[in-house]
mmCIF file of the N, C-alpha and C atoms, coordinates in Angstrom:
data_MODEL
# 
_entry.id   MODEL 
# 
loop_
_atom_site.group_PDB 
_atom_site.id 
_atom_site.type_symbol 
_atom_site.label_atom_id 
_atom_site.label_alt_id 
_atom_site.label_comp_id 
_atom_site.label_asym_id 
_atom_site.label_entity_id 
_atom_site.label_seq_id 
_atom_site.pdbx_PDB_ins_code 
_atom_site.Cartn_x 
_atom_site.Cartn_y 
_atom_site.Cartn_z 
_atom_site.occupancy 
_atom_site.B_iso_or_equiv 
_atom_site.pdbx_formal_charge 
_atom_site.auth_seq_id 
_atom_site.auth_comp_id 
_atom_site.auth_asym_id 
_atom_site.auth_atom_id 
_atom_site.pdbx_PDB_model_num 
ATOM 1   N N  . MET A 1 1  ? 1.056  -1.323 0.039   1.00 0.00 ? 1  MET A N  1 
ATOM 2   C CA . MET A 1 1  ? -0.058 -0.176 -0.361  1.00 0.00 ? 1  MET A CA 1 
ATOM 3   C C  . MET A 1 1  ? 0.767  1.479  0.349   1.00 0.00 ? 1  MET A C  1 
ATOM 4   N N  . LYS A 1 2  ? 1.856  1.362  0.598   1.00 0.00 ? 2  LYS A N  1 
ATOM 5   C CA . LYS A 1 2  ? 2.625  2.857  0.816   1.00 0.00 ? 2  LYS A CA 1 
ATOM 6   C C  . LYS A 1 2  ? 3.851  2.738  -0.496  1.00 0.00 ? 2  LYS A C  1 
ATOM 7   N N  . ARG A 1 3  ? 4.010  1.704  -1.514  1.00 0.00 ? 3  ARG A N  1 
ATOM 8   C CA . ARG A 1 3  ? 4.626  1.867  -2.569  1.00 0.00 ? 3  ARG A CA 1 
ATOM 9   C C  . ARG A 1 3  ? 3.812  2.298  -3.430  1.00 0.00 ? 3  ARG A C  1 
ATOM 10  N N  . ILE A 1 4  ? 2.236  1.897  -3.430  1.00 0.00 ? 4  ILE A N  1 
ATOM 11  C CA . ILE A 1 4  ? 1.215  2.472  -4.703  1.00 0.00 ? 4  ILE A CA 1 
ATOM 12  C C  . ILE A 1 4  ? 0.956  3.733  -4.227  1.00 0.00 ? 4  ILE A C  1 
ATOM 13  N N  . ALA A 1 5  ? 0.668  4.155  -2.957  1.00 0.00 ? 5  ALA A N  1 
ATOM 14  C CA . ALA A 1 5  ? 0.922  5.903  -2.187  1.00 0.00 ? 5  ALA A CA 1 
ATOM 15  C C  . ALA A 1 5  ? 2.094  6.646  -2.946  1.00 0.00 ? 5  ALA A C  1 
ATOM 16  N N  . LEU A 1 6  ? 3.117  5.915  -2.522  1.00 0.00 ? 6  LEU A N  1 
ATOM 17  C CA . LEU A 1 6  ? 4.401  6.260  -2.759  1.00 0.00 ? 6  LEU A CA 1 
ATOM 18  C C  . LEU A 1 6  ? 4.257  7.023  -5.013  1.00 0.00 ? 6  LEU A C  1 
ATOM 19  N N  . PHE A 1 7  ? 3.854  5.754  -5.490  1.00 0.00 ? 7  PHE A N  1 
ATOM 20  C CA . PHE A 1 7  ? 4.165  5.924  -6.819  1.00 0.00 ? 7  PHE A CA 1 
ATOM 21  C C  . PHE A 1 7  ? 3.453  7.417  -7.479  1.00 0.00 ? 7  PHE A C  1 
ATOM 22  N N  . ILE A 1 8  ? 1.857  6.872  -6.681  1.00 0.00 ? 8  ILE A N  1 
ATOM 23  C CA . ILE A 1 8  ? 0.841  8.003  -6.879  1.00 0.00 ? 8  ILE A CA 1 
ATOM 24  C C  . ILE A 1 8  ? 1.733  9.208  -6.735  1.00 0.00 ? 8  ILE A C  1 
ATOM 25  N N  . ILE A 1 9  ? 2.579  9.448  -5.330  1.00 0.00 ? 9  ILE A N  1 
ATOM 26  C CA . ILE A 1 9  ? 2.225  11.195 -5.425  1.00 0.00 ? 9  ILE A CA 1 
ATOM 27  C C  . ILE A 1 9  ? 3.815  11.197 -6.273  1.00 0.00 ? 9  ILE A C  1 
ATOM 28  N N  . LEU A 1 10 ? 5.085  10.286 -6.543  1.00 0.00 ? 10 LEU A N  1 
ATOM 29  C CA . LEU A 1 10 ? 5.859  10.936 -7.769  1.00 0.00 ? 10 LEU A CA 1 
ATOM 30  C C  . LEU A 1 10 ? 5.124  11.335 -8.633  1.00 0.00 ? 10 LEU A C  1 
ATOM 31  N N  . GLN A 1 11 ? 3.992  10.438 -9.258  1.00 0.00 ? 11 GLN A N  1 
ATOM 32  C CA . GLN A 1 11 ? 3.411  10.613 -10.772 1.00 0.00 ? 11 GLN A CA 1 
ATOM 33  C C  . GLN A 1 11 ? 3.095  11.978 -10.719 1.00 0.00 ? 11 GLN A C  1 
ATOM 34  N N  . ALA A 1 12 ? 2.298  12.287 -9.406  1.00 0.00 ? 12 ALA A N  1 
ATOM 35  C CA . ALA A 1 12 ? 1.505  13.556 -9.074  1.00 0.00 ? 12 ALA A CA 1 
ATOM 36  C C  . ALA A 1 12 ? 2.300  14.898 -9.538  1.00 0.00 ? 12 ALA A C  1 
ATOM 37  N N  . ILE A 1 13 ? 3.421  14.755 -9.022  1.00 0.00 ? 13 ILE A N  1 
ATOM 38  C CA . ILE A 1 13 ? 4.727  16.076 -8.946  1.00 0.00 ? 13 ILE A CA 1 
ATOM 39  C C  . ILE A 1 13 ? 5.781  15.990 -9.912  1.00 0.00 ? 13 ILE A C  1 
ATOM 40  N N  . SER A 1 14 ? 5.692  14.852 -10.564 1.00 0.00 ? 14 SER A N  1 
ATOM 41  C CA . SER A 1 14 ? 6.368  15.162 -11.855 1.00 0.00 ? 14 SER A CA 1 
ATOM 42  C C  . SER A 1 14 ? 5.831  15.507 -12.902 1.00 0.00 ? 14 SER A C  1 
ATOM 43  N N  . VAL A 1 15 ? 4.654  15.890 -12.827 1.00 0.00 ? 15 VAL A N  1 
ATOM 44  C CA . VAL A 1 15 ? 4.293  16.455 -13.864 1.00 0.00 ? 15 VAL A CA 1 
ATOM 45  C C  . VAL A 1 15 ? 4.580  18.316 -13.768 1.00 0.00 ? 15 VAL A C  1 
ATOM 46  N N  . SER A 1 16 ? 4.681  18.735 -12.809 1.00 0.00 ? 16 SER A N  1 
ATOM 47  C CA . SER A 1 16 ? 4.946  20.487 -12.069 1.00 0.00 ? 16 SER A CA 1 
ATOM 48  C C  . SER A 1 16 ? 6.800  20.244 -12.227 1.00 0.00 ? 16 SER A C  1 
ATOM 49  N N  . LEU A 1 17 ? 7.851  19.353 -12.802 1.00 0.00 ? 17 LEU A N  1 
ATOM 50  C CA . LEU A 1 17 ? 8.890  19.724 -12.456 1.00 0.00 ? 17 LEU A CA 1 
ATOM 51  C C  . LEU A 1 17 ? 9.670  19.979 -13.360 1.00 0.00 ? 17 LEU A C  1 
ATOM 52  N N  . ILE A 1 18 ? 8.830  20.292 -14.697 1.00 0.00 ? 18 ILE A N  1 
ATOM 53  C CA . ILE A 1 18 ? 9.377  20.607 -15.913 1.00 0.00 ? 18 ILE A CA 1 
ATOM 54  C C  . ILE A 1 18 ? 9.118  22.384 -15.906 1.00 0.00 ? 18 ILE A C  1 
ATOM 55  N N  . ALA A 1 19 ? 8.389  22.550 -14.971 1.00 0.00 ? 19 ALA A N  1 
ATOM 56  C CA . ALA A 1 19 ? 7.896  24.324 -14.605 1.00 0.00 ? 19 ALA A CA 1 
ATOM 57  C C  . ALA A 1 19 ? 8.776  24.982 -14.380 1.00 0.00 ? 19 ALA A C  1 
ATOM 58  N N  . GLN A 1 20 ? 9.184  26.103 -14.830 1.00 0.00 ? 20 GLN A N  1 
ATOM 59  C CA . GLN A 1 20 ? 10.346 27.088 -14.795 1.00 0.00 ? 20 GLN A CA 1 
ATOM 60  C C  . GLN A 1 20 ? 9.741  28.266 -14.235 1.00 0.00 ? 20 GLN A C  1 
ATOM 61  N N  . CYS A 1 21 ? 10.540 28.981 -13.204 1.00 0.00 ? 21 CYS A N  1 
ATOM 62  C CA . CYS A 1 21 ? 10.008 30.758 -13.489 1.00 0.00 ? 21 CYS A CA 1 
ATOM 63  C C  . CYS A 1 21 ? 10.315 31.119 -14.958 1.00 0.00 ? 21 CYS A C  1 
ATOM 64  N N  . SER A 1 22 ? 9.227  32.589 -14.909 1.00 0.00 ? 22 SER A N  1 
ATOM 65  C CA . SER A 1 22 ? 9.151  33.034 -16.292 1.00 0.00 ? 22 SER A CA 1 
ATOM 66  C C  . SER A 1 22 ? 9.775  33.175 -16.968 1.00 0.00 ? 22 SER A C  1 
ATOM 67  N N  . ILE A 1 23 ? 11.362 33.572 -16.190 1.00 0.00 ? 23 ILE A N  1 
ATOM 68  C CA . ILE A 1 23 ? 12.693 34.468 -16.539 1.00 0.00 ? 23 ILE A CA 1 
ATOM 69  C C  . ILE A 1 23 ? 13.441 33.332 -17.714 1.00 0.00 ? 23 ILE A C  1 
ATOM 70  N N  . CYS A 1 24 ? 13.625 31.931 -16.397 1.00 0.00 ? 24 CYS A N  1 
ATOM 71  C CA . CYS A 1 24 ? 14.168 30.491 -17.319 1.00 0.00 ? 24 CYS A CA 1 
ATOM 72  C C  . CYS A 1 24 ? 12.914 30.370 -18.207 1.00 0.00 ? 24 CYS A C  1 
ATOM 73  N N  . THR A 1 25 ? 12.098 30.302 -18.215 1.00 0.00 ? 25 THR A N  1 
ATOM 74  C CA . THR A 1 25 ? 11.067 29.519 -19.454 1.00 0.00 ? 25 THR A CA 1 
ATOM 75  C C  . THR A 1 25 ? 11.756 30.891 -20.794 1.00 0.00 ? 25 THR A C  1 
ATOM 76  N N  . LYS A 1 26 ? 11.524 31.963 -20.394 1.00 0.00 ? 26 LYS A N  1 
ATOM 77  C CA . LYS A 1 26 ? 12.170 33.035 -21.794 1.00 0.00 ? 26 LYS A CA 1 
ATOM 78  C C  . LYS A 1 26 ? 13.270 32.681 -22.299 1.00 0.00 ? 26 LYS A C  1 
ATOM 79  N N  . THR A 1 27 ? 14.476 32.282 -21.324 1.00 0.00 ? 27 THR A N  1 
ATOM 80  C CA . THR A 1 27 ? 15.514 32.383 -21.410 1.00 0.00 ? 27 THR A CA 1 
ATOM 81  C C  . THR A 1 27 ? 15.556 30.986 -22.335 1.00 0.00 ? 27 THR A C  1 
ATOM 82  N N  . ALA A 1 28 ? 15.101 29.661 -22.145 1.00 0.00 ? 28 ALA A N  1 
ATOM 83  C CA . ALA A 1 28 ? 14.809 28.429 -22.669 1.00 0.00 ? 28 ALA A CA 1 
ATOM 84  C C  . ALA A 1 28 ? 14.633 28.510 -23.908 1.00 0.00 ? 28 ALA A C  1 
ATOM 85  N N  . SER A 1 29 ? 13.331 29.527 -24.111 1.00 0.00 ? 29 SER A N  1 
ATOM 86  C CA . SER A 1 29 ? 12.703 29.555 -25.587 1.00 0.00 ? 29 SER A CA 1 
ATOM 87  C C  . SER A 1 29 ? 13.538 30.228 -26.681 1.00 0.00 ? 29 SER A C  1 
ATOM 88  N N  . GLN A 1 30 ? 14.558 31.002 -25.904 1.00 0.00 ? 30 GLN A N  1 
ATOM 89  C CA . GLN A 1 30 ? 15.423 32.062 -27.039 1.00 0.00 ? 30 GLN A CA 1 
ATOM 90  C C  . GLN A 1 30 ? 16.264 30.833 -27.222 1.00 0.00 ? 30 GLN A C  1 
ATOM 91  N N  . MET A 1 31 ? 16.978 30.054 -26.501 1.00 0.00 ? 31 MET A N  1 
ATOM 92  C CA . MET A 1 31 ? 18.167 28.832 -26.624 1.00 0.00 ? 31 MET A CA 1 
ATOM 93  C C  . MET A 1 31 ? 18.126 28.098 -27.659 1.00 0.00 ? 31 MET A C  1 
ATOM 94  N N  . GLY A 1 32 ? 16.479 27.628 -28.116 1.00 0.00 ? 32 GLY A N  1 
ATOM 95  C CA . GLY A 1 32 ? 15.818 26.600 -29.074 1.00 0.00 ? 32 GLY A CA 1 
ATOM 96  C C  . GLY A 1 32 ? 15.545 25.513 -28.686 1.00 0.00 ? 32 GLY A C  1 
ATOM 97  N N  . GLU A 1 33 ? 15.087 24.361 -28.841 1.00 0.00 ? 33 GLU A N  1 
ATOM 98  C CA . GLU A 1 33 ? 14.359 23.112 -28.305 1.00 0.00 ? 33 GLU A CA 1 
ATOM 99  C C  . GLU A 1 33 ? 15.533 21.960 -27.115 1.00 0.00 ? 33 GLU A C  1 
ATOM 100 N N  . GLU A 1 34 ? 16.411 22.368 -28.020 1.00 0.00 ? 34 GLU A N  1 
ATOM 101 C CA . GLU A 1 34 ? 17.550 21.175 -27.678 1.00 0.00 ? 34 GLU A CA 1 
ATOM 102 C C  . GLU A 1 34 ? 18.707 21.679 -26.618 1.00 0.00 ? 34 GLU A C  1 
ATOM 103 N N  . ALA A 1 35 ? 18.756 23.164 -26.422 1.00 0.00 ? 35 ALA A N  1 
ATOM 104 C CA . ALA A 1 35 ? 19.160 23.697 -25.098 1.00 0.00 ? 35 ALA A CA 1 
ATOM 105 C C  . ALA A 1 35 ? 17.996 24.235 -24.494 1.00 0.00 ? 35 ALA A C  1 
ATOM 106 N N  . GLY A 1 36 ? 17.265 24.286 -24.808 1.00 0.00 ? 36 GLY A N  1 
ATOM 107 C CA . GLY A 1 36 ? 16.246 24.102 -23.841 1.00 0.00 ? 36 GLY A CA 1 
ATOM 108 C C  . GLY A 1 36 ? 15.894 22.908 -23.155 1.00 0.00 ? 36 GLY A C  1 
ATOM 109 N N  . LYS A 1 37 ? 15.941 21.932 -23.216 1.00 0.00 ? 37 LYS A N  1 
ATOM 110 C CA . LYS A 1 37 ? 15.660 20.398 -23.113 1.00 0.00 ? 37 LYS A CA 1 
ATOM 111 C C  . LYS A 1 37 ? 16.878 20.823 -21.719 1.00 0.00 ? 37 LYS A C  1 
ATOM 112 N N  . GLY A 1 38 ? 18.284 20.929 -22.387 1.00 0.00 ? 38 GLY A N  1 
ATOM 113 C CA . GLY A 1 38 ? 19.581 20.848 -21.455 1.00 0.00 ? 38 GLY A CA 1 
ATOM 114 C C  . GLY A 1 38 ? 19.681 21.445 -20.421 1.00 0.00 ? 38 GLY A C  1 
ATOM 115 N N  . PHE A 1 39 ? 18.526 23.190 -20.907 1.00 0.00 ? 39 PHE A N  1 
ATOM 116 C CA . PHE A 1 39 ? 18.689 23.773 -19.443 1.00 0.00 ? 39 PHE A CA 1 
ATOM 117 C C  . PHE A 1 39 ? 17.754 23.555 -18.995 1.00 0.00 ? 39 PHE A C  1 
ATOM 118 N N  . ASN A 1 40 ? 16.310 23.019 -18.828 1.00 0.00 ? 40 ASN A N  1 
ATOM 119 C CA . ASN A 1 40 ? 15.734 21.995 -17.981 1.00 0.00 ? 40 ASN A CA 1 
ATOM 120 C C  . ASN A 1 40 ? 15.898 20.947 -17.181 1.00 0.00 ? 40 ASN A C  1 
ATOM 121 N N  . VAL A 1 41 ? 16.839 20.114 -17.074 1.00 0.00 ? 41 VAL A N  1 
ATOM 122 C CA . VAL A 1 41 ? 18.105 18.962 -17.009 1.00 0.00 ? 41 VAL A CA 1 
ATOM 123 C C  . VAL A 1 41 ? 18.506 19.866 -16.015 1.00 0.00 ? 41 VAL A C  1 
ATOM 124 N N  . GLY A 1 42 ? 19.410 20.789 -16.265 1.00 0.00 ? 42 GLY A N  1 
ATOM 125 C CA . GLY A 1 42 ? 20.138 21.819 -15.517 1.00 0.00 ? 42 GLY A CA 1 
ATOM 126 C C  . GLY A 1 42 ? 19.353 22.104 -14.357 1.00 0.00 ? 42 GLY A C  1 
ATOM 127 N N  . VAL A 1 43 ? 18.202 22.771 -14.822 1.00 0.00 ? 43 VAL A N  1 
ATOM 128 C CA . VAL A 1 43 ? 17.146 22.886 -12.957 1.00 0.00 ? 43 VAL A CA 1 
ATOM 129 C C  . VAL A 1 43 ? 17.127 22.300 -12.327 1.00 0.00 ? 43 VAL A C  1 
ATOM 130 N N  . LEU A 1 44 ? 16.657 21.284 -12.728 1.00 0.00 ? 44 LEU A N  1 
ATOM 131 C CA . LEU A 1 44 ? 16.038 20.175 -12.110 1.00 0.00 ? 44 LEU A CA 1 
ATOM 132 C C  . LEU A 1 44 ? 17.263 19.763 -11.352 1.00 0.00 ? 44 LEU A C  1 
ATOM 133 N N  . TYR A 1 45 ? 18.273 19.325 -11.770 1.00 0.00 ? 45 TYR A N  1 
ATOM 134 C CA . TYR A 1 45 ? 19.577 19.207 -11.324 1.00 0.00 ? 45 TYR A CA 1 
ATOM 135 C C  . TYR A 1 45 ? 20.036 19.811 -9.921  1.00 0.00 ? 45 TYR A C  1 
ATOM 136 N N  . LEU A 1 46 ? 20.058 20.939 -10.231 1.00 0.00 ? 46 LEU A N  1 
ATOM 137 C CA . LEU A 1 46 ? 20.531 22.506 -9.346  1.00 0.00 ? 46 LEU A CA 1 
ATOM 138 C C  . LEU A 1 46 ? 19.343 22.192 -8.057  1.00 0.00 ? 46 LEU A C  1 
ATOM 139 N N  . ALA A 1 47 ? 17.619 21.992 -8.621  1.00 0.00 ? 47 ALA A N  1 
ATOM 140 C CA . ALA A 1 47 ? 17.178 21.943 -7.242  1.00 0.00 ? 47 ALA A CA 1 
ATOM 141 C C  . ALA A 1 47 ? 17.012 20.489 -6.930  1.00 0.00 ? 47 ALA A C  1 
ATOM 142 N N  . GLY A 1 48 ? 17.550 19.277 -7.554  1.00 0.00 ? 48 GLY A N  1 
ATOM 143 C CA . GLY A 1 48 ? 17.172 18.148 -6.797  1.00 0.00 ? 48 GLY A CA 1 
ATOM 144 C C  . GLY A 1 48 ? 18.440 18.133 -5.718  1.00 0.00 ? 48 GLY A C  1 
ATOM 145 N N  . MET A 1 49 ? 19.545 18.405 -5.936  1.00 0.00 ? 49 MET A N  1 
ATOM 146 C CA . MET A 1 49 ? 20.896 18.222 -4.584  1.00 0.00 ? 49 MET A CA 1 
ATOM 147 C C  . MET A 1 49 ? 20.435 18.883 -3.572  1.00 0.00 ? 49 MET A C  1 
ATOM 148 N N  . PRO A 1 50 ? 19.715 19.889 -3.302  1.00 0.00 ? 50 PRO A N  1 
ATOM 149 C CA . PRO A 1 50 ? 19.574 20.306 -1.903  1.00 0.00 ? 50 PRO A CA 1 
ATOM 150 C C  . PRO A 1 50 ? 18.745 19.609 -1.070  1.00 0.00 ? 50 PRO A C  1 
ATOM 151 N N  . PHE A 1 51 ? 17.786 18.807 -2.557  1.00 0.00 ? 51 PHE A N  1 
ATOM 152 C CA . PHE A 1 51 ? 16.702 18.021 -1.301  1.00 0.00 ? 51 PHE A CA 1 
ATOM 153 C C  . PHE A 1 51 ? 17.158 16.573 -1.449  1.00 0.00 ? 51 PHE A C  1 
ATOM 154 N N  . ALA A 1 52 ? 18.146 16.250 -2.202  1.00 0.00 ? 52 ALA A N  1 
ATOM 155 C CA . ALA A 1 52 ? 18.875 15.170 -1.545  1.00 0.00 ? 52 ALA A CA 1 
ATOM 156 C C  . ALA A 1 52 ? 20.070 14.973 -0.410  1.00 0.00 ? 52 ALA A C  1 
ATOM 157 N N  . ILE A 1 53 ? 20.614 15.931 -0.251  1.00 0.00 ? 53 ILE A N  1 
ATOM 158 C CA . ILE A 1 53 ? 21.002 16.389 0.728   1.00 0.00 ? 53 ILE A CA 1 
ATOM 159 C C  . ILE A 1 53 ? 20.573 16.269 2.020   1.00 0.00 ? 53 ILE A C  1 
ATOM 160 N N  . ILE A 1 54 ? 19.517 17.178 2.322   1.00 0.00 ? 54 ILE A N  1 
ATOM 161 C CA . ILE A 1 54 ? 18.504 17.167 3.361   1.00 0.00 ? 54 ILE A CA 1 
ATOM 162 C C  . ILE A 1 54 ? 17.958 15.816 3.886   1.00 0.00 ? 54 ILE A C  1 
ATOM 163 N N  . GLY A 1 55 ? 17.782 14.794 2.971   1.00 0.00 ? 55 GLY A N  1 
ATOM 164 C CA . GLY A 1 55 ? 16.962 14.342 2.411   1.00 0.00 ? 55 GLY A CA 1 
ATOM 165 C C  . GLY A 1 55 ? 18.006 12.977 3.412   1.00 0.00 ? 55 GLY A C  1 
ATOM 166 N N  . TYR A 1 56 ? 18.902 12.965 2.881   1.00 0.00 ? 56 TYR A N  1 
ATOM 167 C CA . TYR A 1 56 ? 20.192 12.462 3.618   1.00 0.00 ? 56 TYR A CA 1 
ATOM 168 C C  . TYR A 1 56 ? 20.277 12.857 5.270   1.00 0.00 ? 56 TYR A C  1 
ATOM 169 N N  . VAL A 1 57 ? 20.517 13.637 5.299   1.00 0.00 ? 57 VAL A N  1 
ATOM 170 C CA . VAL A 1 57 ? 20.690 14.405 6.770   1.00 0.00 ? 57 VAL A CA 1 
ATOM 171 C C  . VAL A 1 57 ? 19.397 13.987 7.616   1.00 0.00 ? 57 VAL A C  1 
ATOM 172 N N  . ALA A 1 58 ? 17.865 14.226 7.076   1.00 0.00 ? 58 ALA A N  1 
ATOM 173 C CA . ALA A 1 58 ? 17.101 13.562 7.672   1.00 0.00 ? 58 ALA A CA 1 
ATOM 174 C C  . ALA A 1 58 ? 16.399 11.674 8.037   1.00 0.00 ? 58 ALA A C  1 
ATOM 175 N N  . PHE A 1 59 ? 17.204 11.476 6.923   1.00 0.00 ? 59 PHE A N  1 
ATOM 176 C CA . PHE A 1 59 ? 17.354 9.785  7.527   1.00 0.00 ? 59 PHE A CA 1 
ATOM 177 C C  . PHE A 1 59 ? 18.335 9.241  8.320   1.00 0.00 ? 59 PHE A C  1 
ATOM 178 N N  . LYS A 1 60 ? 19.477 9.967  8.385   1.00 0.00 ? 60 LYS A N  1 
ATOM 179 C CA . LYS A 1 60 ? 20.360 9.434  9.632   1.00 0.00 ? 60 LYS A CA 1 
ATOM 180 C C  . LYS A 1 60 ? 19.816 9.851  10.754  1.00 0.00 ? 60 LYS A C  1 
ATOM 181 N N  . TRP A 1 61 ? 19.588 11.340 10.867  1.00 0.00 ? 61 TRP A N  1 
ATOM 182 C CA . TRP A 1 61 ? 18.936 11.138 11.891  1.00 0.00 ? 61 TRP A CA 1 
ATOM 183 C C  . TRP A 1 61 ? 17.805 10.766 11.972  1.00 0.00 ? 61 TRP A C  1 
ATOM 184 N N  . TRP A 1 62 ? 16.877 10.437 11.719  1.00 0.00 ? 62 TRP A N  1 
ATOM 185 C CA . TRP A 1 62 ? 15.539 9.257  11.776  1.00 0.00 ? 62 TRP A CA 1 
ATOM 186 C C  . TRP A 1 62 ? 16.184 8.084  12.710  1.00 0.00 ? 62 TRP A C  1 
ATOM 187 N N  . LYS A 1 63 ? 17.099 7.492  11.679  1.00 0.00 ? 63 LYS A N  1 
ATOM 188 C CA . LYS A 1 63 ? 17.608 5.982  12.083  1.00 0.00 ? 63 LYS A CA 1 
ATOM 189 C C  . LYS A 1 63 ? 18.315 6.120  13.239  1.00 0.00 ? 63 LYS A C  1 
ATOM 190 N N  . ASN A 1 64 ? 18.948 7.348  13.772  1.00 0.00 ? 64 ASN A N  1 
ATOM 191 C CA . ASN A 1 64 ? 19.785 7.792  14.861  1.00 0.00 ? 64 ASN A CA 1 
ATOM 192 C C  . ASN A 1 64 ? 19.043 7.723  15.745  1.00 0.00 ? 64 ASN A C  1 
ATOM 193 N N  . GLU A 1 65 ? 17.803 8.319  15.430  1.00 0.00 ? 65 GLU A N  1 
ATOM 194 C CA . GLU A 1 65 ? 16.803 8.731  16.739  1.00 0.00 ? 65 GLU A CA 1 
ATOM 195 C C  . GLU A 1 65 ? 16.053 7.075  16.893  1.00 0.00 ? 65 GLU A C  1 
ATOM 196 N N  . LYS A 1 66 ? 15.887 6.511  15.908  1.00 0.00 ? 66 LYS A N  1 
ATOM 197 C CA . LYS A 1 66 ? 14.633 4.920  16.302  1.00 0.00 ? 66 LYS A CA 1 
ATOM 198 C C  . LYS A 1 66 ? 15.722 4.044  17.138  1.00 0.00 ? 66 LYS A C  1 
ATOM 199 N N  . GLN A 1 67 ? 17.284 4.299  16.638  1.00 0.00 ? 67 GLN A N  1 
ATOM 200 C CA . GLN A 1 67 ? 18.066 3.565  17.679  1.00 0.00 ? 67 GLN A CA 1 
ATOM 201 C C  . GLN A 1 67 ? 18.232 3.665  19.113  1.00 0.00 ? 67 GLN A C  1 
ATOM 202 N N  . ASP A 1 68 ? 18.343 4.629  19.465  1.00 0.00 ? 68 ASP A N  1 
ATOM 203 C CA . ASP A 1 68 ? 17.874 5.068  20.728  1.00 0.00 ? 68 ASP A CA 1 
ATOM 204 C C  . ASP A 1 68 ? 17.030 4.579  21.802  1.00 0.00 ? 68 ASP A C  1 
# 
């Protein structure tokens, strides 16, 4: 059941992952389609790293608290 809920949540947020601010959208459209796709990947990469780091720290903290 947890896997199904996680899958649904990930599918729901994946649609909005391509969204950018208006300035980034304008810049990407001026660069052309191929460069714009690369720009989208770069934006997602830069946004994902802080979440991955915070997630790792939170998981370690949770695991440590659970052992006590």
